[in-house]
N, C-alpha and C positions, 0 to 999 in steps of 0.2 A: 743799673748802677746805683749805689747808695747816694742819695742826694743830700744827706745831712751828715756832717762829721760827728764823731763821738764827742760828748761834752767834755770828757777828760782829755781830749786832744786840744782843748782851748781853741775851739774853732769859732771864728767870728760868724757874722750873719751873711757871709758872702757879699759884703757890701761894697767893696772897693769904691765907695763913695757915690752912691746914688742919692739924689735929693728927693726922697719919697718916704712916706710912712705907711702907705696902704697899697695892697695889691691892685694890679691894673684892672681886675674885673669887678672891683667892689664899689665903683663910683658912678656907674651909669654912663652910657655913651661909649664911644671908641676911644681908647687911650693907648699911648705908646710909652713904653718903659725900657730903658737901657740899664741893665744891672750886671754886676759881676757874678760869674758862676765859677764854681770849683776853686774857692779860696779857702785855705786851711789855717789862716791866722799866723801868729808868731808864738813860739814857745821859748826859744833859746836866744832871742835877740830883743832889743828894745822896741817898743811900739813905734808906729810911724810918726813923722813930724807933721803937725797940723798945718793945713786943713785936711791932709790926706788921712784916710782911715785905715789904709792897708799898705803893706810893704811888698814890693816885687823885687826880686834879685835879677840883675842884668842877665839876660838870656832866657828868663822864664816868660812864657806868654801870659797875657792877661785874658782869661776866658770870660766871655760875655754871653748874656742871653738878651735877645731883642724881642720884646713882647708887644703884640697888638691885642689888647684885651677888649672884649665886648661885654660891657656891663648892662646891656639892655636885656629886655625880655623877648626880643625878636632877633632873628638871624641878621648878621651883617656879612659883608663880602670884602675880600682883598683880591684885587686884580694884579696878578704877577705875570701875565702872559705877554704883556706889551713892553716890558722893560727888563734890562739886565740887573741882576742882583748887585753888581758892582756899583750901580748908580742909585740903588734903593735906599742906602743909608750913607750919609756924609758925616765926616768927622772934622770939626773945627777946633783949632787950638785956642784955649783960653790963656794958658800959661805953660811954659816949659823952662827948664834951666837954660841959662845963657849958653849958646853954642850947641844946644841939643837939636837933633833932627826932628822933623815933624812926624808924630806917630801915624801909622797907617792901620786901617781897619779892613779885615777880611771877614766875609760872612759865608757860611755853608749854605748850599742850596737845599738841603734837606731840613724840613721843619716838622713840628708836631703840634697837633691840636690837643690842648689840655683842658679838661672839664669833665662833665658827667660822662661823655663819650669821647674817648681818646683815639687818635689815629695819626698816622704819618702823612705828611704832605710834601710836595716838592715845588720849588720855585719854577714858575712857568705855567702853573695851573691857576685857574680861577678858584680861589680858596674861600669856602664858606666858613664863617666863624659862628658856631651855635650860640644861643643866648648864654650869658654868664660863663663864657669860656674864653680861651685865649689861644693864639697861635704863636709859637715860640721858634725863633731861629737862633742858631749858635753863631757867635762871632768871636774874633780874637784881635788883640793888639799885640803885635810881636815886639819883643825887645832884643837887642843884640847884646853880646857880651861886652861890647865897647860903649854901651849906652852911658850917657852922662848922668851921674846920680843927682837926685833932687826930686822936688815935688812937681808932678805933672797934673794938668787939669784940662780936660777936653769935653766938648759937647757933641753928642751924637744925635743927628736930626734925621727923621724918616722922610723919604721922598716917595710916598706910596699913593696908589690909587685905591681908595676905599669907598664903600657905599655911603658912609657918613663922615662928617668931619672928624679928623683924628687929632685928639688933644694930647699934648705932651704932658706926661705925668712925672717922669724922671728922665733926664737926658744928660746930666753931668756926671762924669767919672773923674775921680781924683785919686791919685796913687803916688807913692814914693818909690823911686827906683834906687836900689843900693847895689854896690859892687861887693861881692863876697870876698872880703879881704882879711878876715880874721878867722880863727879856729871856730868860734861860735857861729859865724856866718856860714861856714862850710857845713857844720853840723845841722844848722837850720835848713839849708838847702836839701840835704840828704833826708831830713825828717819829712819835708814837704813831698819829696819824690815818693817816699815810702807811703805816706798817707794817701797820696793821689792814686797810687797803684791799688791800695786797699779799697778805696771807695769806687774804683772802677771794676772791682771784683777780679782783678788780676792776681790770683792767689799766689802763684809761684813767684811772680815778680815782686809782690809785696813781701813775701817771706825772704827773698834774696836781698831786697832793699833793707829790711830790718837787720839781717845778718851783717850787711855792709856797714850800716850805721853803728852797730855794736863793735865792729872791728875798729871803726874810726873813734868811737866814743863809748867805751864799755859801760859807762854809767847812765846811759840813756834809758830813762823810764818809758819814754814814748815808744821805743823799739820793743820793749817787753810788753807794753800794752797791746801793740799790734800783734805780736806773736801769741799773746794770750787770746785775743779775739779770733785769730785764725785757728788756733787749736780748738777753741770752743765750737767754731763752725764745723770743724772736722768731726766733732763729737768726742775729742780727746779731753775729757774734763780734768783729769789729773794734770796733764801738761798745761792746760789753760789756767788752772788755779795756781800752779807753781810760777808761771810767767807773770800773771797779774799780781801775785804776792811779791815777786821780785820787784816789780814796778813800784808797788806801795812802799816796800822797804827802802828803795833808792830815794824816793821822795821824802819819806818820814825822817830818814837819817841825814838828809842833806847831801848824800853822796852824788846825786845828780845836781851838781853845783851850778851848772849853766841854767837849769830850769829854776832852781831856787833863787838865783840872782835876778830873774825877771818876773817870776810868778809867785813869789812868796805869799802875797795876799790871797792867792787862790788855793793855798795848800790844804786848808781844812776841807773845802768842798771837794777837791780832787781826791783826797784820801777817803772821804766818805763814799764817793762814787765808786772807787776801786773796791772798797770793802763790800758795798752792796752787790757789785758784780760777782765778786768771789763767793759771797754767801748764796747768791741765786744759783750759781753753777753747782756749788756744793750741795745745795738742797735737792737739786734734781739728779745728782749723781747716784748711780747704783752703789750699794754698800761696799762692794769690792774696790771701788775707785776712791773711796774716802780715806 
């Protein structure tokens, strides 16, 4: 799966509000970090209300990664054989909108060691964490379509048995829930779905999502960007150049008015990025494709 979104997709740092500035494995000792995973920013709607850093539309899950990082130069251990994963991480509400239900956290039992040597692990095993490595589990906070909009702030606390003291490095998650009530909201939700499929390497689904977005909003430069990237991956350079060129035209002329309304300050960088992508594809294309 692609873990980083394209810069032209105005992707944030997958931050959905973690209070940390350094990776869990960079500070020595054992550290715990709760961070948002698979967040693709906003393009067609305003940024979130502070103190939230990110926007979630009602019905979208909030994907998390839960990391136990070993910053030491010696191995550490995580004992998961004696407890259920449902009790391994607790979620405490710091603030939610009035009348909102308490968010709930679910965690997958499959995890992965990330470092010099990477391998899959499963909850229930005694997990060794090599030096300068981390074990990552995926979690999610579900939101319903009837969720009350507003800013949410929660703390995720580990209840884990580890070989050394586990220090919290980042535990607070802040996000804003919105209800998709305008045309721009609906377009944004479709863009996110398309981008998510693309970054999960679901090629057919991403192509279908891009086509659906263009049916809804034919001026979407984001859809043409994805179609261009997909064509490039297939080796169809001519189609890729045409799609990326269309994306550049829609932004340069202001035809993608929803994007220009929110991202005008980023126009120059985005156009430069698209031009560089087009030039790179054209440079490598056989003469008959130019």
